[in-house]
N, CA, C and O atoms as CSV, one atom per row, in Angstrom:
chain,resi,resn,atom,element,x,y,z
A,1,MET,N,N,51.738,-35.186,-103.753
A,1,MET,CA,C,52.856,-34.512,-104.381
A,1,MET,C,C,53.642,-33.685,-103.359
A,1,MET,O,O,54.867,-33.779,-103.283
A,2,LYS,N,N,52.924,-32.874,-102.576
A,2,LYS,CA,C,53.580,-32.024,-101.587
A,2,LYS,C,C,54.330,-32.874,-100.556
A,2,LYS,O,O,55.459,-32.550,-100.186
A,3,GLU,N,N,53.709,-33.952,-100.097
A,3,GLU,CA,C,54.329,-34.807,-99.091
A,3,GLU,C,C,55.605,-35.455,-99.624
A,3,GLU,O,O,56.585,-35.592,-98.891
A,4,MET,N,N,55.597,-35.853,-100.898
A,4,MET,CA,C,56.775,-36.466,-101.504
A,4,MET,C,C,57.924,-35.448,-101.592
A,4,MET,O,O,59.078,-35.786,-101.330
A,5,LEU,N,N,57.606,-34.230,-101.954
A,5,LEU,CA,C,58.621,-33.180,-102.049
A,5,LEU,C,C,59.207,-32.867,-100.671
A,5,LEU,O,O,60.419,-32.699,-100.538
A,6,ILE,N,N,58.371,-32.789,-99.665
A,6,ILE,CA,C,58.835,-32.524,-98.304
A,6,ILE,C,C,59.711,-33.669,-97.808
A,6,ILE,O,O,60.747,-33.435,-97.184
A,7,LYS,N,N,59.306,-34.890,-98.079
A,7,LYS,CA,C,60.098,-36.056,-97.678
A,7,LYS,C,C,61.487,-36.012,-98.314
A,7,LYS,O,O,62.483,-36.294,-97.648
A,8,GLN,N,N,61.558,-35.661,-99.592
A,8,GLN,CA,C,62.847,-35.577,-100.281
A,8,GLN,C,C,63.694,-34.450,-99.713
A,8,GLN,O,O,64.899,-34.617,-99.521
A,9,ALA,N,N,63.083,-33.315,-99.447
A,9,ALA,CA,C,63.817,-32.181,-98.871
A,9,ALA,C,C,64.432,-32.567,-97.524
A,9,ALA,O,O,65.587,-32.243,-97.247
A,10,LYS,N,N,63.657,-33.256,-96.695
A,10,LYS,CA,C,64.177,-33.708,-95.401
A,10,LYS,C,C,65.325,-34.697,-95.591
A,10,LYS,O,O,66.319,-34.642,-94.868
A,11,ALA,N,N,65.192,-35.596,-96.555
A,11,ALA,CA,C,66.246,-36.584,-96.829
A,11,ALA,C,C,67.541,-35.893,-97.242
A,11,ALA,O,O,68.627,-36.392,-96.946
A,12,TRP,N,N,67.443,-34.762,-97.916
A,12,TRP,CA,C,68.618,-34.000,-98.335
A,12,TRP,C,C,69.155,-33.101,-97.226
A,12,TRP,O,O,70.177,-32.441,-97.412
A,13,GLY,N,N,68.484,-33.065,-96.080
A,13,GLY,CA,C,68.982,-32.297,-94.946
A,13,GLY,C,C,68.384,-30.920,-94.764
A,13,GLY,O,O,68.873,-30.140,-93.947
A,14,PHE,N,N,67.336,-30.601,-95.507
A,14,PHE,CA,C,66.680,-29.310,-95.342
A,14,PHE,C,C,65.686,-29.385,-94.191
A,14,PHE,O,O,65.185,-30.460,-93.861
A,15,LYS,N,N,65.411,-28.262,-93.596
A,15,LYS,CA,C,64.452,-28.174,-92.503
A,15,LYS,C,C,63.081,-27.879,-93.085
A,15,LYS,O,O,62.940,-27.013,-93.948
A,16,CYS,N,N,62.079,-28.594,-92.617
A,16,CYS,CA,C,60.700,-28.395,-93.081
A,16,CYS,C,C,59.817,-28.182,-91.854
A,16,CYS,O,O,59.780,-29.013,-90.946
A,17,GLU,N,N,59.120,-27.075,-91.844
A,17,GLU,CA,C,58.207,-26.800,-90.740
A,17,GLU,C,C,57.071,-25.915,-91.216
A,17,GLU,O,O,57.068,-25.448,-92.355
A,18,PHE,N,N,56.102,-25.687,-90.330
A,18,PHE,CA,C,54.945,-24.866,-90.666
A,18,PHE,C,C,55.074,-23.494,-90.020
A,18,PHE,O,O,55.516,-23.373,-88.877
A,19,ASN,N,N,54.679,-22.451,-90.770
A,19,ASN,CA,C,54.709,-21.101,-90.213
A,19,ASN,C,C,53.448,-20.858,-89.381
A,19,ASN,O,O,52.630,-21.763,-89.215
A,20,LYS,N,N,53.291,-19.658,-88.868
A,20,LYS,CA,C,52.140,-19.337,-88.011
A,20,LYS,C,C,50.812,-19.426,-88.737
A,20,LYS,O,O,49.768,-19.577,-88.102
A,21,ASP,N,N,50.837,-19.332,-90.083
A,21,ASP,CA,C,49.618,-19.448,-90.880
A,21,ASP,C,C,49.344,-20.889,-91.304
A,21,ASP,O,O,48.380,-21.153,-92.021
A,22,GLY,N,N,50.186,-21.815,-90.864
A,22,GLY,CA,C,49.995,-23.223,-91.186
A,22,GLY,C,C,50.518,-23.630,-92.551
A,22,GLY,O,O,50.186,-24.709,-93.042
A,23,LYS,N,N,51.342,-22.775,-93.180
A,23,LYS,CA,C,51.904,-23.090,-94.494
A,23,LYS,C,C,53.279,-23.732,-94.327
A,23,LYS,O,O,54.112,-23.263,-93.551
A,24,CYS,N,N,53.493,-24.804,-95.065
A,24,CYS,CA,C,54.764,-25.515,-95.000
A,24,CYS,C,C,55.880,-24.678,-95.602
A,24,CYS,O,O,55.701,-24.036,-96.637
A,25,GLN,N,N,57.046,-24.692,-94.938
A,25,GLN,CA,C,58.228,-23.979,-95.417
A,25,GLN,C,C,59.417,-24.922,-95.430
A,25,GLN,O,O,59.535,-25.806,-94.583
A,26,ILE,N,N,60.298,-24.722,-96.403
A,26,ILE,CA,C,61.536,-25.485,-96.519
A,26,ILE,C,C,62.691,-24.486,-96.517
A,26,ILE,O,O,62.659,-23.485,-97.232
A,27,PHE,N,N,63.713,-24.769,-95.703
A,27,PHE,CA,C,64.896,-23.905,-95.674
A,27,PHE,C,C,66.079,-24.692,-95.142
A,27,PHE,O,O,65.933,-25.844,-94.734
A,28,LEU,N,N,67.255,-24.071,-95.146
A,28,LEU,CA,C,68.468,-24.722,-94.662
A,28,LEU,C,C,68.418,-24.896,-93.153
A,28,LEU,O,O,67.786,-24.111,-92.447
A,29,GLN,N,N,69.097,-25.943,-92.660
A,29,GLN,CA,C,69.219,-26.145,-91.211
A,29,GLN,C,C,69.933,-24.955,-90.569
A,29,GLN,O,O,69.543,-24.492,-89.497
A,30,THR,N,N,70.982,-24.464,-91.235
A,30,THR,CA,C,71.680,-23.272,-90.770
A,30,THR,C,C,71.166,-22.086,-91.575
A,30,THR,O,O,70.693,-22.258,-92.698
A,31,HIS,N,N,71.251,-20.932,-91.034
A,31,HIS,CA,C,70.710,-19.738,-91.704
A,31,HIS,C,C,71.790,-18.969,-92.453
A,31,HIS,O,O,71.821,-17.739,-92.408
A,32,ARG,N,N,72.683,-19.690,-93.147
A,32,ARG,CA,C,73.743,-18.994,-93.883
A,32,ARG,C,C,73.222,-18.379,-95.182
A,32,ARG,O,O,73.857,-17.482,-95.736
A,33,GLU,N,N,72.095,-18.843,-95.663
A,33,GLU,CA,C,71.435,-18.232,-96.826
A,33,GLU,C,C,70.075,-17.725,-96.372
A,33,GLU,O,O,69.488,-18.266,-95.435
A,34,ARG,N,N,69.574,-16.688,-97.033
A,34,ARG,CA,C,68.339,-16.045,-96.587
A,34,ARG,C,C,67.115,-16.438,-97.403
A,34,ARG,O,O,66.174,-15.651,-97.500
A,35,TRP,N,N,67.099,-17.617,-97.987
A,35,TRP,CA,C,65.964,-18.029,-98.789
A,35,TRP,C,C,65.130,-19.065,-98.039
A,35,TRP,O,O,65.603,-19.729,-97.117
A,36,LYS,N,N,63.885,-19.177,-98.462
A,36,LYS,CA,C,63.018,-20.262,-98.014
A,36,LYS,C,C,61.997,-20.506,-99.107
A,36,LYS,O,O,61.710,-19.624,-99.916
A,37,LEU,N,N,61.462,-21.687,-99.123
A,37,LEU,CA,C,60.378,-22.043,-100.029
A,37,LEU,C,C,59.129,-22.241,-99.183
A,37,LEU,O,O,59.173,-22.894,-98.140
A,38,GLN,N,N,58.023,-21.676,-99.635
A,38,GLN,CA,C,56.772,-21.786,-98.888
A,38,GLN,C,C,55.673,-22.228,-99.831
A,38,GLN,O,O,55.558,-21.720,-100.947
A,39,ILE,N,N,54.866,-23.176,-99.382
A,39,ILE,CA,C,53.762,-23.634,-100.211
A,39,ILE,C,C,52.832,-22.451,-100.479
A,39,ILE,O,O,52.430,-21.745,-99.554
A,40,ALA,N,N,52.496,-22.242,-101.745
A,40,ALA,CA,C,51.627,-21.118,-102.121
A,40,ALA,C,C,50.201,-21.599,-102.368
A,40,ALA,O,O,49.236,-20.982,-101.918
A,41,ASP,N,N,50.089,-22.696,-103.082
A,41,ASP,CA,C,48.799,-23.331,-103.311
A,41,ASP,C,C,49.067,-24.812,-103.538
A,41,ASP,O,O,50.190,-25.269,-103.326
A,42,GLU,N,N,48.085,-25.555,-103.954
A,42,GLU,CA,C,48.246,-27.006,-104.056
A,42,GLU,C,C,49.342,-27.440,-105.020
A,42,GLU,O,O,49.927,-28.507,-104.831
A,43,GLY,N,N,49.635,-26.659,-106.033
A,43,GLY,CA,C,50.608,-27.081,-107.021
A,43,GLY,C,C,51.867,-26.241,-107.140
A,43,GLY,O,O,52.736,-26.554,-107.954
A,44,ARG,N,N,51.989,-25.177,-106.345
A,44,ARG,CA,C,53.143,-24.287,-106.509
A,44,ARG,C,C,53.732,-23.867,-105.166
A,44,ARG,O,O,53.067,-23.877,-104.130
A,45,TRP,N,N,55.009,-23.497,-105.234
A,45,TRP,CA,C,55.755,-23.027,-104.072
A,45,TRP,C,C,56.281,-21.628,-104.363
A,45,TRP,O,O,56.613,-21.317,-105.507
A,46,MET,N,N,56.359,-20.788,-103.347
A,46,MET,CA,C,56.893,-19.440,-103.480
A,46,MET,C,C,58.322,-19.431,-102.957
A,46,MET,O,O,58.580,-19.848,-101.828
A,47,LEU,N,N,59.255,-18.949,-103.786
A,47,LEU,CA,C,60.620,-18.726,-103.337
A,47,LEU,C,C,60.662,-17.353,-102.693
A,47,LEU,O,O,60.296,-16.354,-103.312
A,48,ILE,N,N,61.112,-17.310,-101.440
A,48,ILE,CA,C,61.178,-16.060,-100.688
A,48,ILE,C,C,62.630,-15.833,-100.297
A,48,ILE,O,O,63.258,-16.704,-99.696
A,49,VAL,N,N,63.163,-14.667,-100.635
A,49,VAL,CA,C,64.544,-14.322,-100.307
A,49,VAL,C,C,64.523,-13.072,-99.440
A,49,VAL,O,O,64.024,-12.024,-99.851
A,50,GLY,N,N,65.070,-13.195,-98.237
A,50,GLY,CA,C,65.091,-12.047,-97.324
A,50,GLY,C,C,63.703,-11.525,-97.022
A,50,GLY,O,O,63.514,-10.311,-96.943
A,51,ASP,N,N,62.733,-12.393,-96.852
A,51,ASP,CA,C,61.335,-12.058,-96.559
A,51,ASP,C,C,60.617,-11.349,-97.704
A,51,ASP,O,O,59.543,-10.783,-97.500
A,52,VAL,N,N,61.198,-11.371,-98.914
A,52,VAL,CA,C,60.554,-10.766,-100.086
A,52,VAL,C,C,60.200,-11.877,-101.077
A,52,VAL,O,O,61.096,-12.554,-101.580
A,53,PRO,N,N,58.900,-12.078,-101.369
A,53,PRO,CA,C,58.525,-13.096,-102.349
A,53,PRO,C,C,59.159,-12.798,-103.706
A,53,PRO,O,O,59.137,-11.660,-104.177
A,54,GLN,N,N,59.729,-13.842,-104.333
A,54,GLN,CA,C,60.438,-13.655,-105.588
A,54,GLN,C,C,59.716,-14.277,-106.779
A,54,GLN,O,O,59.481,-13.606,-107.784
A,55,MET,N,N,59.361,-15.561,-106.669
A,55,MET,CA,C,58.728,-16.230,-107.808
A,55,MET,C,C,57.998,-17.483,-107.361
A,55,MET,O,O,58.323,-18.088,-106.340
A,56,LEU,N,N,56.996,-17.859,-108.160
A,56,LEU,CA,C,56.286,-19.111,-107.939
A,56,LEU,C,C,57.020,-20.224,-108.672
A,56,LEU,O,O,57.502,-20.029,-109.788
A,57,CYS,N,N,57.104,-21.392,-108.041
A,57,CYS,CA,C,57.825,-22.526,-108.619
A,57,CYS,C,C,56.937,-23.765,-108.641
A,57,CYS,O,O,56.151,-24.002,-107.723
A,58,LEU,N,N,57.077,-24.539,-109.694
A,58,LEU,CA,C,56.430,-25.843,-109.777
A,58,LEU,C,C,57.238,-26.837,-108.946
A,58,LEU,O,O,58.414,-26.592,-108.677
A,59,PRO,N,N,56.633,-27.955,-108.531
A,59,PRO,CA,C,57.377,-28.943,-107.746
A,59,PRO,C,C,58.674,-29.408,-108.413
A,59,PRO,O,O,59.678,-29.608,-107.730
A,60,SER,N,N,58.667,-29.580,-109.724
A,60,SER,CA,C,59.886,-30.003,-110.416
A,60,SER,C,C,60.981,-28.944,-110.307
A,60,SER,O,O,62.161,-29.281,-110.217
A,61,GLU,N,N,60.597,-27.664,-110.313
A,61,GLU,CA,C,61.567,-26.573,-110.150
A,61,GLU,C,C,62.102,-26.522,-108.719
A,61,GLU,O,O,63.276,-26.220,-108.503
A,62,VAL,N,N,61.249,-26.813,-107.755
A,62,VAL,CA,C,61.669,-26.845,-106.354
A,62,VAL,C,C,62.707,-27.943,-106.151
A,62,VAL,O,O,63.716,-27.727,-105.481
A,63,ILE,N,N,62.464,-29.120,-106.726
A,63,ILE,CA,C,63.421,-30.228,-106.614
A,63,ILE,C,C,64.767,-29.819,-107.193
A,63,ILE,O,O,65.801,-30.062,-106.570
A,64,LYS,N,N,64.778,-29.208,-108.365
A,64,LYS,CA,C,66.040,-28.760,-108.977
A,64,LYS,C,C,66.726,-27.713,-108.102
A,64,LYS,O,O,67.942,-27.768,-107.916
A,65,PHE,N,N,65.973,-26.776,-107.573
A,65,PHE,CA,C,66.520,-25.734,-106.702
A,65,PHE,C,C,67.196,-26.360,-105.480
A,65,PHE,O,O,68.326,-26.009,-105.143
A,66,LEU,N,N,66.501,-27.286,-104.823
A,66,LEU,CA,C,67.049,-27.938,-103.639
A,66,LEU,C,C,68.234,-28.829,-103.988
A,66,LEU,O,O,69.229,-28.872,-103.265
A,67,GLU,N,N,68.114,-29.532,-105.096
A,67,GLU,CA,C,69.180,-30.436,-105.531
A,67,GLU,C,C,70.486,-29.676,-105.749
A,67,GLU,O,O,71.560,-30.157,-105.387
A,68,ARG,N,N,70.391,-28.515,-106.330
A,68,ARG,CA,C,71.587,-27.703,-106.600
A,68,ARG,C,C,72.211,-27.139,-105.338
A,68,ARG,O,O,73.368,-26.720,-105.351
A,69,ARG,N,N,71.461,-27.123,-104.254
A,69,ARG,CA,C,71.989,-26.608,-103.003
A,69,ARG,C,C,72.541,-27.692,-102.084
A,69,ARG,O,O,73.103,-27.383,-101.033
A,70,CYS,N,N,72.387,-28.952,-102.465
A,70,CYS,CA,C,72.882,-30.012,-101.582
A,70,CYS,C,C,73.859,-30.960,-102.257
A,70,CYS,O,O,74.462,-31.787,-101.573
A,71,TYR,N,N,74.040,-30.878,-103.557
A,71,TYR,CA,C,74.958,-31.745,-104.287
A,71,TYR,C,C,75.942,-30.922,-105.102
A,71,TYR,O,O,75.616,-29.811,-105.520
A,72,PRO,N,N,77.151,-31.452,-105.338
A,72,PRO,CA,C,78.072,-30.788,-106.270
A,72,PRO,C,C,77.430,-30.679,-107.652
A,72,PRO,O,O,76.535,-31.458,-107.982
A,73,LYS,N,N,77.875,-29.733,-108.450
A,73,LYS,CA,C,77.241,-29.449,-109.738
A,73,LYS,C,C,77.174,-30.640,-110.680
A,73,LYS,O,O,76.208,-30.755,-111.435
A,74,ASN,N,N,78.147,-31.518,-110.669
A,74,ASN,CA,C,78.168,-32.628,-111.616
A,74,ASN,C,C,77.425,-33.862,-111.128
A,74,ASN,O,O,77.438,-34.886,-111.811
A,75,THR,N,N,76.788,-33.798,-109.983
A,75,THR,CA,C,76.052,-34.930,-109.438
A,75,THR,C,C,74.569,-34.671,-109.626
A,75,THR,O,O,74.099,-33.554,-109.410
A,76,SER,N,N,73.840,-35.679,-110.022
A,76,SER,CA,C,72.395,-35.534,-110.132
A,76,SER,C,C,71.721,-36.764,-109.554
A,76,SER,O,O,72.365,-37.782,-109.302
A,77,THR,N,N,70.431,-36.658,-109.350
A,77,THR,CA,C,69.656,-37.777,-108.827
A,77,THR,C,C,68.642,-38.176,-109.873
A,77,THR,O,O,68.503,-37.511,-110.899
A,78,ASN,N,N,67.942,-39.245,-109.619
A,78,ASN,CA,C,66.940,-39.731,-110.562
A,78,ASN,C,C,65.527,-39.392,-110.124
A,78,ASN,O,O,64.587,-40.104,-110.477
A,79,ILE,N,N,65.361,-38.341,-109.377
A,79,ILE,CA,C,64.034,-37.969,-108.869
A,79,ILE,C,C,63.237,-37.298,-109.972
A,79,ILE,O,O,63.702,-36.349,-110.603
A,80,LYS,N,N,62.052,-37.794,-110.192
A,80,LYS,CA,C,61.167,-37.221,-111.217
A,80,LYS,C,C,59.862,-36.837,-110.549
A,80,LYS,O,O,59.192,-37.674,-109.945
A,81,ILE,N,N,59.508,-35.585,-110.658
A,81,ILE,CA,C,58.218,-35.108,-110.181
A,81,ILE,C,C,57.546,-34.437,-111.353
A,81,ILE,O,O,58.077,-33.481,-111.919
A,82,SER,N,N,56.385,-34.932,-111.720
A,82,SER,CA,C,55.693,-34.350,-112.867
A,82,SER,C,C,54.989,-33.081,-112.455
A,82,SER,O,O,54.640,-32.911,-111.287
A,83,ASN,N,N,54.776,-32.183,-113.407
A,83,ASN,CA,C,54.144,-30.889,-113.133
A,83,ASN,C,C,52.660,-31.040,-113.049
A,83,ASN,O,O,51.952,-30.058,-112.824
């Protein structure tokens, strides 16, 4: 599940790398926004804004979050990730 989400994020142009603790992070190629997503556990991701943890997200929520940041509002994809 995690690998599929990371692959999709990369396909949409997001940067994916590991932090010093070995946790995967997803963020924009440019730093015009101050958010990042970091794997929290096997099934959830933490949304971090300005280095402050905000909320835990399911993979389906992460896909929607990323999708809204890379496509115009009226465009959608057929990606389905079950919770």
